[in-house]
NUKOL-896765 format. One record per residue: residue in three letters; z negated, y negated, x negated of N, C-alpha, C in turn. Coordinates in steps of 0.05 Angstrom, whole numbers, padded with zeros to 5 digits, always signed. Layout:
ALAZYXZYXZYX ...
***
This chain:
MET+01241+00128+01182+01246+00099+01175+01276+00094+01177 LEU+01283+00072+01190+01311+00065+01194+01324+00057+01167 GLU+01350+00060+01166+01365+00053+01142+01361+00023+01137 ASN+01357+00016+01111+01353-00011+01102+01327-00024+01112 THR+01308-00008+01121+01282-00019+01128+01261-00008+01110 SER+01238-00020+01110+01215-00011+01094+01190-00017+01109 ASN+01167-00013+01097+01142-00016+01111+01126-00038+01097 ALA+01106-00049+01111+01088-00070+01101+01059-00061+01104 LEU+01043-00071+01086+01014-00064+01085+00998-00090+01083 VAL+00979-00094+01101+00962-00117+01100+00933-00108+01097 LEU+00920-00116+01075+00893-00108+01069+00875-00132+01073 GLY+00852-00128+01087+00836-00151+01096+00850-00164+01119 ALA+00859-00148+01138+00876-00157+01160+00861-00170+01183 GLY+00834-00170+01183+00819-00180+01205+00817-00210+01208 GLY+00821-00224+01186+00819-00253+01186+00844-00267+01197 ALA+00842-00294+01198+00865-00309+01209+00890-00304+01194 MET+00889-00304+01167+00914-00300+01151+00924-00271+01154 GLY+00906-00252+01153+00914-00225+01156+00928-00219+01182 GLN+00917-00230+01204+00929-00226+01230+00957-00240+01231 ALA+00959-00263+01220+00984-00278+01220+01005-00262+01204 LEU+00998-00250+01182+01016-00234+01166+01025-00209+01181 VAL+01006-00196+01195+01013-00172+01211+01034-00180+01232 ARG+01029-00202+01246+01049-00211+01267+01076-00218+01254 ASN+01075-00231+01231+01100-00239+01217+01116-00214+01210 PHE+01103-00193+01200+01117-00169+01192+01127-00154+01216 LEU+01112-00154+01238+01121-00141+01262+01146-00154+01274 ASP+01148-00180+01269+01172-00196+01279+01196-00193+01260 ASP+01192-00181+01237+01213-00179+01217+01229-00153+01221 GLY+01254-00156+01229+01270-00133+01235+01274-00114+01211 ARG+01269-00124+01187+01272-00107+01163+01248-00089+01159 ILE+01226-00094+01173+01201-00079+01170+01199-00058+01192 ASP+01197-00033+01185+01195-00011+01204+01166-00009+01215 GLN+01148-00001+01197+01120+00003+01205+01103-00017+01190 VAL+01082-00026+01203+01062-00044+01191+01035-00029+01191 VAL+01022-00028+01168+00996-00016+01165+00976-00039+01160 ALA+00955-00040+01175+00934-00060+01172+00908-00047+01167 ILE+00892-00057+01148+00866-00046+01142+00846-00069+01143 SER+00824-00065+01157+00803-00085+01159+00776-00072+01163 ARG+00755-00089+01160+00728-00079+01164+00721-00078+01194 GLY+00734-00095+01210+00730-00094+01239+00751-00078+01252 GLY+00750-00075+01278+00769-00060+01293+00796-00074+01295 ALA+00815-00061+01307+00842-00071+01310+00842-00097+01325 LYS+00856-00117+01315+00858-00143+01328+00884-00146+01343 ILE+00903-00129+01337+00930-00131+01349+00939-00103+01357 GLN+00952-00100+01379+00963-00075+01388+00993-00076+01388 HIS+01006-00056+01376+01035-00055+01376+01043-00027+01369 PRO+01065-00017+01380+01073+00011+01375+01081+00016+01346 ARG+01089-00005+01331+01097-00002+01303+01074-00009+01284 LEU+01050-00012+01295+01027-00020+01278+01006+00002+01277 HIS+00998+00009+01252+00977+00029+01247+00953+00014+01235 TRP+00931+00013+01250+00908-00002+01241+00885+00017+01232 ILE+00875+00012+01209+00853+00029+01198+00828+00012+01194 HIS+00806+00022+01203+00780+00009+01202+00763+00022+01181 ILE+00755+00007+01160+00739+00018+01138+00718-00002+01129 GLU+00699+00007+01112+00682-00011+01097+00695-00013+01069 TYR+00690-00036+01056+00703-00041+01030+00686-00030+01007 GLN+00681-00004+01009+00669+00011+00987+00691+00029+00975 GLU+00690+00034+00949+00712+00047+00936+00718+00074+00948 THR+00698+00090+00956+00704+00116+00968+00719+00113+00994 ASP+00712+00094+01011+00726+00090+01036+00754+00079+01031 MET+00757+00061+01012+00783+00050+01005+00801+00072+00995 ALA+00791+00089+00978+00807+00112+00967+00815+00131+00989 ALA+00797+00136+01008+00804+00154+01030+00826+00142+01047 ALA+00825+00115+01051+00845+00102+01067+00872+00104+01054 VAL+00873+00100+01028+00898+00102+01013+00909+00131+01015 ASP+00891+00151+01011+00899+00179+01013+00911+00185+01041 SER+00900+00172+01061+00910+00178+01089+00938+00167+01094 LEU+00948+00150+01075+00974+00138+01078+00995+00153+01061 ALA+00990+00177+01054+01008+00192+01036+01036+00194+01047 LYS+01039+00195+01074+01066+00198+01086+01082+00172+01082 PHE+01069+00150+01074+01083+00125+01070+01090+00121+01040 LYS+01084+00140+01023+01087+00137+00994+01115+00128+00987 GLY+01116+00106+00971+01141+00096+00961+01158+00080+00981 SER+01146+00074+01005+01162+00061+01026+01154+00032+01031 PHE+01133+00022+01018+01124-00005+01023+01140-00025+01006 SER+01149-00046+01020+01163-00067+01005+01146-00092+01003 LYS+01127-00095+01021+01109-00119+01020+01081-00110+01025 VAL+01063-00119+01007+01035-00113+01008+01020-00139+01005 CYS+01001-00145+01023+00986-00170+01021+00956-00163+01020 ILE+00943-00173+01000+00914-00168+00996+00900-00195+01003 CYS+00888-00196+01026+00879-00222+01038+00849-00227+01035 HIS+00835-00211+01020+00806-00214+01018+00798-00240+01005 GLY+00776-00251+01015+00766-00275+01003+00743-00287+01018 ILE+00724-00299+01004+00702-00313+01016+00697-00339+01001 LEU+00691-00360+01015+00684-00386+01003+00656-00393+01009 HIS+00647-00387+01033+00620-00393+01041+00612-00374+01064 ASN+00586-00374+01070+00576-00360+01094+00552-00376+01104 GLU+00537-00363+01122+00515-00378+01135+00493-00384+01115 LYS+00492-00370+01093+00471-00375+01073+00480-00389+01048 MET+00506-00391+01043+00517-00401+01018+00539-00421+01023 PHE+00540-00441+01006+00560-00462+01007+00569-00468+00979 PRO+00595-00475+00975+00605-00480+00948+00587-00500+00932 GLU+00581-00493+00907+00562-00508+00891+00574-00535+00884 LYS+00559-00557+00889+00567-00583+00880+00557-00590+00852 ARG+00535-00578+00845+00523-00583+00819+00515-00556+00806 MET+00512-00556+00780+00505-00532+00766+00478-00521+00776 GLU+00460-00539+00785+00434-00530+00795+00436-00512+00820 ASP+00459-00514+00833+00464-00498+00858+00472-00469+00853 ILE+00478-00463+00828+00487-00435+00821+00464-00416+00826 SER+00471-00393+00839+00451-00372+00843+00464-00345+00838 VAL+00448-00326+00829+00458-00299+00824+00469-00286+00849 GLU+00454-00290+00871+00463-00278+00896+00491-00288+00905 MET+00495-00314+00902+00521-00325+00910+00543-00315+00892 MET+00538-00316+00866+00559-00307+00848+00566-00278+00853 GLN+00547-00261+00857+00553-00233+00861+00568-00228+00887 THR+00560-00243+00909+00574-00240+00934+00603-00250+00933 ILE+00607-00273+00921+00633-00285+00919+00651-00268+00901 PHE+00641-00259+00878+00657-00243+00860+00665-00216+00872 HIS+00646-00204+00887+00653-00178+00899+00676-00181+00919 ALA+00675-00201+00936+00696-00205+00956+00722-00214+00944 ASN+00721-00233+00925+00745-00246+00915+00758-00233+00891 THR+00742-00217+00877+00752-00206+00852+00751-00175+00851 VAL+00727-00164+00858+00723-00135+00856+00740-00120+00877 VAL+00739-00128+00902+00753-00113+00923+00783-00114+00918 PRO+00796-00138+00913+00824-00137+00908+00832-00120+00883 SER+00815-00121+00863+00820-00105+00839+00819-00075+00845 LEU+00800-00067+00862+00799-00039+00870+00824-00030+00885 TRP+00834-00048+00902+00859-00041+00916+00882-00038+00896 LEU+00884-00056+00877+00905-00054+00857+00903-00028+00840 LYS+00879-00020+00835+00874+00005+00821+00883+00029+00838 LEU+00876+00029+00864+00880+00052+00881+00909+00054+00892 LEU+00923+00032+00893+00949+00032+00907+00972+00041+00889 ARG+00969+00043+00863+00992+00048+00846+01008+00072+00854 LYS+00994+00095+00858+01008+00119+00865+01022+00117+00892 LEU+01010+00102+00911+01022+00100+00937+01047+00082+00937 LEU+01047+00061+00920+01068+00042+00920+01091+00049+00901 ALA+01085+00065+00881+01106+00071+00861+01129+00086+00874 GLY+01153+00078+00866+01177+00091+00877+01202+00076+00870 THR+01222+00077+00886+01248+00065+00880+01252+00039+00896 ILE+01236+00034+00917+01239+00010+00933+01224-00013+00919 ASP+01237-00036+00917+01223-00059+00905+01200-00066+00923 CYS+01177-00069+00911+01152-00074+00925+01139-00099+00914 LYS+01134-00119+00931+01120-00144+00923+01092-00143+00933 VAL+01073-00146+00915+01044-00145+00922+01032-00173+00917 ALA+01023-00185+00938+01011-00212+00936+00981-00211+00941 CYS+00966-00222+00923+00937-00226+00927+00932-00255+00932 PHE+00914-00261+00951+00907-00289+00956+00889-00299+00934 SER+00900-00317+00918+00885-00330+00897+00879-00359+00908 ALA+00878-00378+00890+00873-00406+00898+00880-00425+00875 ARG+00888-00448+00882+00894-00468+00860+00869-00474+00844 VAL+00846-00474+00857+00821-00480+00842+00815-00458+00822 GLY+00829-00435+00822+00826-00415+00802+00840-00422+00776 SER+00855-00443+00777+00869-00453+00753+00850-00467+00734 THR+00847-00457+00710+00830-00471+00690+00842-00498+00682 GLY+00869-00498+00678+00882-00523+00670+00883-00544+00691 ASP+00880-00536+00716+00882-00556+00739+00855-00565+00748 ASN+00834-00556+00735+00806-00563+00743+00799-00591+00734 ARG+00800-00609+00753+00794-00638+00747+00769-00648+00761 LEU+00760-00634+00781+00737-00643+00797+00711-00629+00792 GLY+00713-00605+00780+00688-00589+00775+00677-00578+00801 GLY+00652-00569+00800+00640-00557+00824+00652-00530+00832 TRP+00643-00520+00854+00653-00494+00866+00653-00472+00844 TYR+00631-00470+00830+00630-00453+00806+00638-00424+00813 SER+00625-00412+00832+00629-00384+00838+00657-00379+00848 TYR+00667-00395+00866+00693-00391+00878+00715-00395+00856 ARG+00713-00417+00841+00732-00422+00820+00733-00398+00800 ALA+00710-00390+00791+00709-00369+00771+00719-00342+00782 SER+00713-00337+00808+00722-00311+00819+00752-00310+00821 LYS+00765-00333+00828+00794-00333+00830+00807-00333+00802 ALA+00795-00347+00783+00805-00346+00755+00803-00318+00744 ALA+00781-00304+00751+00778-00276+00742+00799-00258+00756 LEU+00804-00263+00781+00825-00248+00795+00852-00252+00782 ASN+00858-00277+00775+00884-00282+00762+00885-00267+00735 SER+00864-00267+00720+00864-00253+00694+00867-00223+00698 LEU+00853-00212+00718+00856-00183+00723+00884-00176+00732 MET+00895-00193+00750+00922-00188+00759+00942-00188+00736 LYS+00938-00207+00717+00956-00207+00694+00954-00181+00679 THR+00930-00171+00676+00926-00145+00662+00938-00122+00678 PHE+00934-00122+00704+00946-00102+00721+00977-00103+00719 SER+00988-00127+00718+01018-00130+00717+01029-00116+00692 ILE+01015-00118+00670+01024-00105+00645+01025-00075+00648 GLU+01004-00063+00661+01003-00034+00664+01022-00025+00686 TYR+01024-00040+00707+01043-00034+00728+01072-00034+00718 ALA+01078-00052+00699+01105-00053+00688+01112-00027+00673 ARG+01091-00014+00663+01096+00011+00649+01096+00035+00668 ARG+01079+00035+00688+01074+00058+00704+01085+00057+00733 ALA+01093+00034+00742+01105+00031+00769+01124+00007+00768 LYS+01147+00012+00757+01166-00010+00750+01178-00023+00774 ASN+01174-00012+00798+01186-00024+00822+01167-00045+00835 ILE+01145-00051+00822+01124-00068+00835+01123-00095+00821 LYS+01122-00116+00837+01118-00144+00828+01092-00155+00838 LEU+01075-00165+00821+01050-00177+00829+01052-00208+00831 ILE+01039-00218+00852+01040-00247+00858+01012-00256+00864 ALA+01002-00276+00849+00977-00290+00856+00985-00314+00872 PHE+00976-00315+00898+00987-00334+00917+00965-00354+00926 HIS+00972-00380+00924+00955-00401+00934+00966-00410+00961 PRO+00951-00406+00983+00962-00412+01009+00959-00441+01018 GLY+00946-00458+01002+00940-00485+01011+00915-00483+01029 THR+00909-00504+01043+00886-00503+01061+00895-00494+01089 VAL+00885-00470+01096+00893-00458+01121+00873-00465+01143 ASN+00883-00470+01167+00866-00476+01190+00852-00451+01199 SER+00828-00446+01187+00813-00422+01193+00784-00427+01191 ALA+00767-00408+01198+00738-00411+01196+00730-00416+01167 MET+00744-00404+01148+00737-00407+01120+00739-00436+01111 SER+00759-00450+01121+00764-00478+01111+00752-00499+01130 LYS+00742-00491+01153+00734-00511+01174+00715-00532+01163 PRO+00695-00526+01147+00676-00547+01137+00690-00569+01121 PHE+00715-00563+01111+00728-00582+01093+00752-00596+01105 HIS+00756-00592+01131+00780-00604+01144+00780-00634+01142 GLY+00757-00647+01142+00756-00676+01141+00767-00687+01115 THR+00768-00671+01094+00777-00681+01068+00806-00674+01061 VAL+00819-00659+01080+00846-00650+01075+00865-00673+01081 PRO+00884-00679+01062+00904-00700+01068+00920-00694+01092 GLU+00930-00714+01106+00946-00711+01129+00971-00694+01123 GLY+00976-00675+01140+00999-00657+01136+00995-00634+01117 LYS+00970-00631+01107+00964-00610+01088+00945-00588+01098 LEU+00939-00590+01124+00924-00568+01137+00944-00550+01152 PHE+00947-00526+01142+00968-00509+01151+00958-00487+01170 GLU+00974-00482+01191+00968-00460+01209+00974-00434+01195 PRO+00958-00413+01201+00962-00387+01189+00991-00376+01191 GLU+01003-00381+01214+01031-00371+01219+01050-00384+01199 TYR+01046-00410+01194+01063-00424+01175+01060-00412+01147 VAL+01035-00407+01139+01031-00396+01112+01041-00368+01110 ALA+01039-00352+01131+01050-00325+01131+01080-00326+01127 THR+01094-00345+01140+01122-00347+01136+01129-00355+01107 CYS+01113-00374+01096+01117-00382+01068+01114-00359+01049 LEU+01093-00343+01053+01088-00321+01035+01110-00300+01037 SER+01118-00295+01062+01140-00275+01065+01165-00284+01050 GLN+01171-00310+01052+01194-00321+01038+01191-00320+01008 VAL+01167-00326+00998+01161-00324+00969+01166-00295+00960 MET+01156-00276+00975+01160-00248+00968+01189-00240+00968 ASP+01204-00251+00987+01233-00244+00988+01248-00255+00964 GLU+01239-00278+00954+01254-00292+00933+01246-00282+00905 MET+01223-00269+00902+01214-00260+00876+01230-00235+00868 SER+01236-00234+00842+01248-00210+00832+01227-00192+00818 VAL+01232-00167+00817+01214-00148+00804+01219-00150+00774 ASP+01202-00163+00759+01207-00169+00731+01184-00160+00713 GLY+01164-00145+00724+01142-00136+00707+01122-00157+00700 GLN+01125-00181+00712+01107-00204+00706+01090-00211+00730 LEU+01068-00224+00725+01052-00236+00746+01061-00265+00750 SER+01066-00272+00775+01073-00300+00783+01049-00312+00797 TYR+01042-00337+00790+01020-00352+00802+01033-00376+00815 VAL+01035-00375+00842+01051-00395+00856+01036-00404+00882 ASP+01045-00427+00892+01034-00437+00918+01052-00430+00941 TYR+01045-00440+00964+01060-00435+00989+01088-00445+00988 ALA+01094-00465+00971+01121-00475+00968+01136-00462+00945 ALA+01125-00440+00935+01137-00425+00913+01136-00440+00886 LYS+01119-00461+00884+01117-00476+00859+01097-00463+00841 PRO+01104-00459+00815+01085-00447+00796+01060-00464+00793 ILE+01037-00451+00788+01012-00464+00783+01004-00458+00754 ALA+00993-00479+00741+00984-00475+00713+00960-00456+00712 TRP+00961-00439+00692+00939-00420+00689+00913-00435+00682 
***
Protein backbone atom coordinates (compact mmCIF):
# COMPACT_ATOMS: atom_id res chain seq x y z
CA MET A 1 0.00 0.00 0.00
CA LEU A 2 1.35 3.40 -0.97
CA GLU A 3 2.10 6.04 1.63
CA ASN A 4 -1.00 8.04 2.66
CA THR A 5 -3.34 5.63 0.88
CA SER A 6 -5.84 3.16 2.26
CA ASN A 7 -8.33 0.64 0.97
CA ALA A 8 -12.11 0.63 0.43
CA LEU A 9 -14.68 -2.13 0.83
CA VAL A 10 -18.10 -2.25 -0.87
CA LEU A 11 -20.59 -4.86 0.33
CA GLY A 12 -23.61 -5.54 -1.83
CA ALA A 13 -21.61 -4.24 -4.75
CA GLY A 14 -23.71 -5.73 -7.55
CA GLY A 15 -26.45 -3.10 -7.60
CA ALA A 16 -26.44 0.34 -9.17
CA MET A 17 -25.21 2.09 -6.02
CA GLY A 18 -22.61 -0.55 -5.23
CA GLN A 19 -21.12 -0.34 -8.71
CA ALA A 20 -21.10 3.47 -8.59
CA LEU A 21 -19.23 3.38 -5.28
CA VAL A 22 -16.69 0.89 -6.63
CA ARG A 23 -16.00 3.21 -9.59
CA ASN A 24 -15.84 6.24 -7.30
CA PHE A 25 -13.24 4.61 -5.07
CA LEU A 26 -11.21 3.38 -8.06
CA ASP A 27 -11.08 7.01 -9.28
CA ASP A 28 -9.94 8.24 -5.86
CA GLY A 29 -6.16 8.57 -5.77
CA ARG A 30 -6.20 8.11 -1.99
CA ILE A 31 -7.60 4.58 -2.36
CA ASP A 32 -5.09 1.86 -3.14
CA GLN A 33 -7.17 -1.31 -3.40
CA VAL A 34 -10.96 -1.72 -3.67
CA VAL A 35 -12.65 -4.89 -2.47
CA ALA A 36 -16.17 -5.60 -3.70
CA ILE A 37 -18.47 -8.35 -2.47
CA SER A 38 -21.70 -9.33 -4.19
CA ARG A 39 -24.02 -12.24 -4.77
CA GLY A 40 -23.48 -12.07 -8.52
CA GLY A 41 -20.24 -12.15 -10.45
CA ALA A 42 -17.88 -9.24 -10.98
CA LYS A 43 -19.51 -6.26 -12.71
CA ILE A 44 -16.32 -4.23 -13.17
CA GLN A 45 -12.79 -5.22 -14.12
CA HIS A 46 -9.81 -3.25 -12.84
CA PRO A 47 -6.27 -4.16 -11.72
CA ARG A 48 -6.85 -2.51 -8.31
CA LEU A 49 -10.20 -4.25 -7.77
CA HIS A 50 -10.67 -7.53 -5.91
CA TRP A 51 -14.22 -8.91 -6.42
CA ILE A 52 -15.63 -11.69 -4.24
CA HIS A 53 -18.78 -13.64 -5.13
CA ILE A 54 -20.74 -15.11 -2.19
CA GLU A 55 -24.21 -15.91 -0.90
CA TYR A 56 -25.42 -13.77 2.00
CA GLN A 57 -25.42 -16.54 4.58
CA GLU A 58 -23.39 -16.00 7.74
CA THR A 59 -20.94 -18.84 7.07
CA ASP A 60 -20.14 -17.50 3.59
CA MET A 61 -19.91 -13.93 4.85
CA ALA A 62 -17.54 -14.99 7.66
CA ALA A 63 -15.36 -16.89 5.16
CA ALA A 64 -15.19 -13.82 2.93
CA VAL A 65 -14.08 -11.66 5.84
CA ASP A 66 -11.47 -14.25 6.84
CA SER A 67 -10.13 -14.25 3.26
CA LEU A 68 -9.36 -10.53 3.61
CA ALA A 69 -6.96 -10.97 6.53
CA LYS A 70 -4.12 -9.36 4.54
CA PHE A 71 -6.16 -6.14 4.47
CA LYS A 72 -6.63 -6.02 8.25
CA GLY A 73 -6.59 -2.48 9.61
CA SER A 74 -6.16 -0.87 6.17
CA PHE A 75 -9.74 0.05 5.20
CA SER A 76 -10.71 3.71 5.48
CA LYS A 77 -14.11 3.49 3.77
CA VAL A 78 -16.67 0.69 3.98
CA CYS A 79 -20.10 0.85 2.35
CA ILE A 80 -22.85 -1.65 3.16
CA CYS A 81 -25.29 -1.26 0.27
CA HIS A 82 -27.80 -4.03 0.89
CA GLY A 83 -31.47 -3.25 0.60
CA ILE A 84 -34.76 -4.31 -0.93
CA LEU A 85 -37.99 -2.35 -1.33
CA HIS A 86 -39.97 -4.60 -3.65
CA ASN A 87 -39.65 -7.57 -5.98
CA GLU A 88 -41.81 -9.35 -8.52
CA LYS A 89 -44.05 -10.73 -5.77
CA MET A 90 -44.07 -7.89 -3.21
CA PHE A 91 -44.78 -4.17 -3.26
CA PRO A 92 -44.67 -1.62 -0.39
CA GLU A 93 -47.81 -1.88 1.71
CA LYS A 94 -50.30 0.96 1.26
CA ARG A 95 -52.66 -0.32 3.97
CA MET A 96 -52.26 -2.47 7.06
CA GLU A 97 -54.24 -5.21 5.29
CA ASP A 98 -51.33 -5.57 2.87
CA ILE A 99 -48.91 -6.72 5.58
CA SER A 100 -47.70 -10.32 5.18
CA VAL A 101 -45.29 -12.51 7.11
CA GLU A 102 -43.42 -13.43 3.93
CA MET A 103 -42.83 -9.81 2.96
CA MET A 104 -41.76 -8.73 6.42
CA GLN A 105 -39.29 -11.60 6.71
CA THR A 106 -37.84 -10.96 3.24
CA ILE A 107 -37.50 -7.21 3.74
CA PHE A 108 -36.04 -7.50 7.25
CA HIS A 109 -33.51 -10.11 6.18
CA ALA A 110 -32.12 -7.95 3.36
CA ASN A 111 -32.38 -4.54 5.03
CA THR A 112 -31.62 -5.35 8.66
CA VAL A 113 -30.20 -8.85 9.22
CA VAL A 114 -27.54 -8.90 6.49
CA PRO A 115 -26.08 -5.44 7.30
CA SER A 116 -26.05 -6.36 10.99
CA LEU A 117 -24.16 -9.57 10.28
CA TRP A 118 -21.55 -7.57 8.36
CA LEU A 119 -21.17 -5.16 11.29
CA LYS A 120 -20.73 -8.14 13.60
CA LEU A 121 -18.16 -9.86 11.38
CA LEU A 122 -16.12 -6.83 10.28
CA ARG A 123 -14.90 -5.53 13.63
CA LYS A 124 -11.68 -7.52 13.77
CA LEU A 125 -10.90 -6.74 10.12
CA LEU A 126 -11.47 -2.99 10.46
CA ALA A 127 -9.97 -2.36 13.89
CA GLY A 128 -6.63 -0.60 13.76
CA THR A 129 -5.04 2.83 13.68
CA ILE A 130 -6.48 4.11 10.37
CA ASP A 131 -9.70 6.11 10.70
CA CYS A 132 -12.41 3.98 9.14
CA LYS A 133 -15.86 5.27 8.14
CA VAL A 134 -18.55 2.61 7.76
CA ALA A 135 -21.76 3.67 6.00
CA CYS A 136 -24.91 1.56 5.86
CA PHE A 137 -27.66 2.48 3.44
CA SER A 138 -30.61 3.46 5.59
CA ALA A 139 -33.56 5.65 4.48
CA ARG A 140 -35.41 8.74 5.59
CA VAL A 141 -38.57 6.65 5.92
CA GLY A 142 -36.78 4.77 8.70
CA SER A 143 -37.19 7.89 10.81
CA THR A 144 -39.99 7.46 13.35
CA GLY A 145 -40.19 11.22 13.92
CA ASP A 146 -40.39 11.99 10.20
CA ASN A 147 -43.18 9.51 9.45
CA ARG A 148 -46.07 11.64 8.22
CA LEU A 149 -47.57 9.55 5.43
CA GLY A 150 -47.72 6.04 6.90
CA GLY A 151 -47.66 2.94 4.71
CA TRP A 152 -44.57 1.01 3.62
CA TYR A 153 -44.74 -0.92 6.90
CA SER A 154 -42.03 -3.51 6.27
CA TYR A 155 -39.54 -1.16 4.64
CA ARG A 156 -40.00 1.59 7.23
CA ALA A 157 -39.67 -0.82 10.13
CA SER A 158 -36.64 -2.61 8.65
CA LYS A 159 -34.75 0.67 8.27
CA ALA A 160 -35.81 1.89 11.73
CA ALA A 161 -34.55 -1.42 13.12
CA LEU A 162 -31.28 -1.02 11.21
CA ASN A 163 -30.84 2.45 12.71
CA SER A 164 -31.46 1.09 16.21
CA LEU A 165 -29.02 -1.76 15.71
CA MET A 166 -26.38 0.58 14.30
CA LYS A 167 -26.74 2.82 17.35
CA THR A 168 -26.10 -0.22 19.54
CA PHE A 169 -23.17 -1.31 17.38
CA SER A 170 -21.69 2.20 17.62
CA ILE A 171 -21.59 1.96 21.42
CA GLU A 172 -19.71 -1.33 21.35
CA TYR A 173 -17.44 -0.27 18.48
CA ALA A 174 -16.49 2.81 20.51
CA ARG A 175 -15.17 0.47 23.19
CA ARG A 176 -13.60 -2.23 21.02
CA ALA A 177 -12.57 -0.50 17.77
CA LYS A 178 -12.10 3.18 18.47
CA ASN A 179 -10.94 3.99 14.92
CA ILE A 180 -14.37 3.25 13.42
CA LYS A 181 -17.21 5.70 12.71
CA LEU A 182 -20.68 4.39 11.80
CA ILE A 183 -22.99 6.32 9.46
CA ALA A 184 -26.63 5.55 8.63
CA PHE A 185 -26.95 7.10 5.17
CA HIS A 186 -30.07 8.21 3.30
CA PRO A 187 -29.22 8.44 -0.43
CA GLY A 188 -32.38 10.14 -1.60
CA THR A 189 -34.21 8.60 -4.55
CA VAL A 190 -31.62 6.95 -6.77
CA ASN A 191 -32.27 6.26 -10.45
CA SER A 192 -32.20 2.49 -10.19
CA ALA A 193 -34.41 -0.56 -10.62
CA MET A 194 -35.34 -0.36 -6.94
CA SER A 195 -36.89 3.10 -7.30
CA LYS A 196 -38.20 2.83 -10.88
CA PRO A 197 -41.89 2.24 -9.96
CA PHE A 198 -41.87 5.51 -7.99
CA HIS A 199 -40.12 7.85 -10.43
CA GLY A 200 -43.41 9.52 -11.35
CA THR A 201 -43.87 10.84 -7.81
CA VAL A 202 -40.33 12.18 -7.36
CA PRO A 203 -40.11 16.01 -7.34
CA GLU A 204 -38.16 17.58 -10.19
CA GLY A 205 -34.46 17.57 -9.52
CA LYS A 206 -34.71 14.94 -6.76
CA LEU A 207 -34.06 11.81 -8.81
CA PHE A 208 -30.33 11.26 -8.43
CA GLU A 209 -27.95 9.26 -10.58
CA PRO A 210 -25.94 6.61 -8.67
CA GLU A 211 -22.66 8.36 -9.52
CA TYR A 212 -23.87 11.58 -7.91
CA VAL A 213 -24.92 9.79 -4.72
CA ALA A 214 -21.61 7.93 -4.60
CA THR A 215 -19.79 11.26 -4.72
CA CYS A 216 -22.06 12.64 -1.98
CA LEU A 217 -21.46 9.63 0.26
CA SER A 218 -17.70 9.76 -0.27
CA GLN A 219 -17.74 13.43 0.74
CA VAL A 220 -19.89 12.71 3.79
CA MET A 221 -17.41 10.05 4.87
CA ASP A 222 -14.49 12.43 4.33
CA GLU A 223 -16.11 15.11 6.48
CA MET A 224 -17.17 12.89 9.39
CA SER A 225 -14.87 12.60 12.39
CA VAL A 226 -14.39 9.40 14.34
CA ASP A 227 -16.29 10.22 17.52
CA GLY A 228 -17.73 6.91 18.71
CA GLN A 229 -21.23 8.02 17.70
CA LEU A 230 -23.71 6.96 15.03
CA SER A 231 -24.63 9.70 12.55
CA TYR A 232 -27.93 9.52 10.62
CA VAL A 233 -27.62 11.84 7.63
CA ASP A 234 -28.78 12.34 4.06
CA TYR A 235 -26.87 12.82 0.81
CA ALA A 236 -26.40 16.53 1.64
CA ALA A 237 -24.90 15.63 5.03
CA LYS A 238 -27.99 17.00 6.81
CA PRO A 239 -28.97 15.15 10.02
CA ILE A 240 -32.24 13.21 10.00
CA ALA A 241 -34.52 12.99 13.04
CA TRP A 242 -34.56 9.59 14.66
